[in-house]
Each structure stands twice: as structure tokens, then as C-alpha cells.
C-alpha positions in Angstrom: 108.0 100.6 95.6 109.8 99.8 92.4 108.0 100.9 89.2 107.8 97.4 87.8 106.4 96.0 91.0 103.8 98.8 91.3 102.6 98.3 87.7 102.5 94.6 88.2 100.2 95.1 91.2 98.0 97.6 89.3 97.7 95.2 86.4 96.7 92.2 88.6 94.2 94.3 90.4 92.5 95.4 87.1 92.6 91.9 85.6 91.1 90.2 88.7 88.5 92.8 89.6 87.7 93.8 86.0 88.3 97.4 86.6 89.7 99.8 89.2 89.6 103.5 89.9 92.7 105.7 90.2 91.9 106.3 93.9 91.6 102.6 94.6 94.9 101.8 92.9 96.6 104.7 94.7 95.6 103.2 98.1 96.6 99.7 96.9 100.2 100.6 96.1 100.5 103.6 98.4 101.3 106.0 95.5 100.0 109.4 94.4 97.1 109.6 92.0 99.3 111.3 89.4 101.7 108.4 89.5 98.8 106.0 89.0 97.6 107.9 86.0 101.0 107.8 84.4 101.2 104.0 85.1 97.8 103.5 83.6 98.7 105.4 80.5 101.9 103.3 80.1 100.0 100.0 80.6 97.3 101.2 78.2 100.0 102.0 75.6 101.4 98.5 76.0 98.0 97.1 75.4 97.8 95.4 78.8 94.7 97.3 80.0 92.2 99.9 78.8 92.5 103.4 80.1 89.2 104.9 80.9 88.0 108.1 82.7 88.9 107.7 86.4 90.8 104.5 86.1 91.4 101.4 84.1 89.6 98.2 82.9 90.7 94.8 81.7 91.2 94.1 78.0 91.3 91.0 76.0 94.8 90.8 74.5 95.7 87.3 73.3 99.3 88.3 72.7 99.9 89.6 76.2 101.7 87.4 78.7 100.5 87.3 82.2 102.7 89.0 84.7 103.5 86.6 87.4 102.9 87.7 91.0 106.2 87.6 92.9 106.5 84.5 95.1 102.8 83.6 94.4 103.2 79.9 95.0 100.0 77.9 94.4 98.1 77.0 97.6 98.3 73.2 97.0 102.1 73.4 96.8 102.4 75.4 100.0 99.9 73.1 101.8 101.9 70.1 100.8 105.0 71.5 102.5 103.2 72.8 105.6 105.4 72.3 108.6 104.5 70.8 112.0 105.2 74.3 113.3 102.2 75.6 111.4 100.0 72.9 113.0 101.2 73.9 116.5 100.6 77.6 115.6 97.1 76.8 114.5 96.3 74.8 117.7 97.5 77.7 119.9 95.8 80.3 117.8 92.5 78.5 118.0 92.7 78.6 121.8 92.4 82.4 121.6 88.8 82.0 120.3 86.0 81.8 122.8 82.6 80.1 122.3 80.2 82.5 120.6 83.0 84.6 119.0 82.8 85.9 115.5 86.1 85.1 113.8 87.6 86.4 110.6 90.1 84.1 108.9 92.5 85.4 106.3 93.5 83.2 103.3 96.5 80.9 103.7 97.5 77.4 104.8 97.9 78.4 108.5 94.5 79.9 108.7 93.0 76.8 107.0 94.6 74.8 109.8 93.0 77.1 112.4 89.6 76.5 110.8 90.2 72.7 111.2 90.9 73.4 114.9 87.6 75.3 115.2 85.4 72.4 114.0 82.7 71.5 116.5 83.0 74.9 118.2 79.9 77.2 118.5 81.5 80.1 116.6 80.8 82.2 113.5 83.6 82.2 110.9 83.9 84.9 108.2 86.3 84.2 105.4 87.3 84.8 101.8 89.3 81.5 101.8 87.9 78.5 99.9 90.2 76.3 101.9 88.5 77.4 105.1 85.2 76.7 103.4 86.4 73.2 102.6 87.4 72.6 106.3 84.1 73.8 107.7 81.4 73.2 105.1 80.3 70.0 106.8 80.4 71.2 110.4 76.9 71.9 111.8 78.3 73.6 114.9 80.0 76.4 113.0 78.1 79.3 111.3 80.1 80.0 108.2 79.9 83.3 106.2 81.7 83.1 102.9 82.6 86.5 101.4 81.9 87.2 97.7 84.5 88.3 95.2 86.6 87.1 92.2 87.9 83.6 92.6 91.7 83.5 92.6 92.0 79.8 91.8 95.8 79.4 92.4 95.4 80.3 96.0 91.9 79.2 96.8 90.7 82.8 97.7 88.2 85.4 96.8 89.4 88.9 96.1 88.3 92.3 94.7 85.9 95.1 95.5 83.0 92.8 96.6 85.2 91.1 99.2 86.5 94.4 100.5 83.1 96.1 100.7 81.7 93.1 102.6 84.5 93.2 105.1 84.0 96.9 105.7 80.4 96.2 106.7 81.1 93.3 109.1 82.2 93.4 112.7 83.9 90.5 114.5 85.4 89.6 117.8 88.8 88.4 116.6 90.6 88.2 113.3 93.6 86.1 112.1 96.0 87.5 109.6 98.6 85.7 107.5 101.6 87.2 105.8 104.3 86.5 103.2 106.9 87.9 105.5 107.6 90.4 108.2 110.4 93.0 107.8 112.9 93.5 110.6 111.1 96.8 111.5 107.8 94.9 112.1 106.1 95.8 108.9 103.7 93.0 107.9 104.1 92.4 104.1 102.4 90.5 101.3 103.6 89.6 97.8 100.2 89.8 96.1 98.6 93.1 95.2 95.1 91.7 95.0 95.3 90.2 98.5 96.6 93.3 100.3 93.4 95.4 100.2 91.5 92.4 101.6 94.1 92.0 104.4 93.8 95.7 105.2 90.0 95.4 105.3 90.3 92.4 107.7 92.3 94.6 110.1 89.2 96.8 110.5 86.8 94.1 111.4 87.9 93.2 114.9 89.5 94.8 118.0 91.8 91.7 118.4 94.1 91.2 115.5 96.2 88.1 115.5 99.2 87.5 113.2 99.9 83.9 112.6 103.2 83.0 110.8 106.0 80.4 111.1 109.7 81.1 111.6 110.3 81.4 107.9 108.4 84.7 107.9 110.6 86.4 110.5 112.1 88.3 108.9 110.6 87.8 105.4 109.8 89.6 102.2 106.9 91.1 100.3 106.0 93.6 97.7 103.4 95.7 99.6 103.0 96.7 103.2 99.8 95.5 105.0 100.3 97.1 108.4 102.8 98.1 111.1 103.6 96.1 114.2 101.4 98.4 116.3 98.3 97.3 114.4 98.8 93.7 115.7 97.4 92.7 119.1 98.9 89.2 119.2 101.6 87.3 117.3 101.5 83.5 117.3 104.7 82.0 115.9 107.5 79.5 116.4 110.0 79.8 119.3 112.8 79.8 116.7 111.5 82.9 115.0 113.9 85.9 114.7 113.9 87.4 118.2 114.9 91.0 117.3 111.9 91.1 115.0 109.6 89.7 117.7 111.0 92.3 120.1 109.7 95.0 117.8 106.2 93.7 118.2 106.7 93.5 122.0 107.8 97.1 122.1 104.8 98.1 120.0 102.5 96.5 122.6 101.7 93.2 120.9 101.5 90.0 122.9 103.9 87.5 121.5 103.1 83.8 121.9 105.6 81.2 120.7 105.1 77.5 120.3 
């Protein structure tokens, strides 16, 4: 990962969670702890965070400008441009859920559409998405478990250590994962450093991992890797998605469903 991207991810993690350990940050950006220590020292010297023993904490610094997350488009803007393809993906994905299942839904516009399709179903839904909460809060048939964490207002999600720790304790039947893009080698990516640890924790909650993404994500871009193709049980996407990338998932053992 490029140095600027790595330090941006570190800074966002510390700002949103309030603090972070060297070990936690090393896992986040897939770097050595010595590299993280150097980054923390640099960011401390720039006045962007406070270096403490074992990690870093946030700092009030009125003169500092926020570092924008790459491609972090606000949720409302993405939702306003949601394609009919996403709706078809959501309908098909929801068909993978059986009555009585425990379902983990990632953040994102497509997973919010899946939540809409699950209305009236006798299922349990676990999520860190406020958009999913909005879809299901009035549905008496669905048991809804909202994960705790720091509110990321721009994308209607909860992130941070509380979110991750809760996911590590929970077990589900099936989970649905979103992505900012999938590389041609099948690596599932994300652009937001604070969301990546949550996505990685989601992967460990259920034996059936479903990746939901429209054709614009195959191939796509991102700053941090979430998982390899082999970690995905099922892909639900558009028939027009990049076939060579989908073939990587097929060779890795994933079921590929196109709509």
C-alpha cells in the first residue's frame, strides 16, 4: 500500500475510534508494527494525532484539515443512483435466505435493498448499517440486532472496536458482503479503512459468505484488501459483469449467480 494511503487509513481509524493500538493498525493496513510506529510518529509530528505508548489517540487540532477517504461517496448520493441491477441482485440474494436463518448484512445500498426484501420474513438480521435499521425497524416479523460502534454519518454505518468485538462473538447462518470493487485476481477491496476491519469480522460470522455487487465493481478499485475469492461462497452480480473476474471466483470454488 502507498504510504499516503496507509497513513490516511491509520488517521481515519484513530479519529473514528478515538484510539487504536499498533497491533490493531498493523492488521488494518497489513503492515509491520515497526512501519506503523514510524507512521504514528510522523502523524504525531504533524499534529494530526497523539502518539501514546502502544498506539495513538485522537487530538483536537482546529487547524488540521480532514483527510478525505478515497471514493467515500455519501450513502444518500449512492442510493439516489442505485441501478435496477442492484434491485435484481437484492431480490435474488434474499432468496438465499431461509426462514429461521440468522443473517448478517454489511453496510451499503445493495444490502439495504436486501433488507427490504426480507421484510415479513421470520429471520434474525444482524447489522452495523443504519440504512438496514431504517428498512426493518417497523417489521414485527424480523428480529433485528443492531451492532454498537461509532456512527459514520456519511455512510449510515457503525464502525470501530465495539462493532468488531460484537461480530467476533456472534454466529450466523449466512452473511452478505458489499465491496467498493473486485480486482481482476478476485481480491475483494474497500476504499474505507474504518470499514475494512468490520467487513473482515463479518467474514467470520457465518459459513455461507455471499458477495453482492453490480457490474461496476467487476473489476473495481479499492485501497485495502478485505479477502480473496476463496473466502466467498457465493457471488450474486449482473450478467454483464466482467467474466474473466467471475471465472476467478468459479475456479476458487464460489457459486456465481448472475441476474
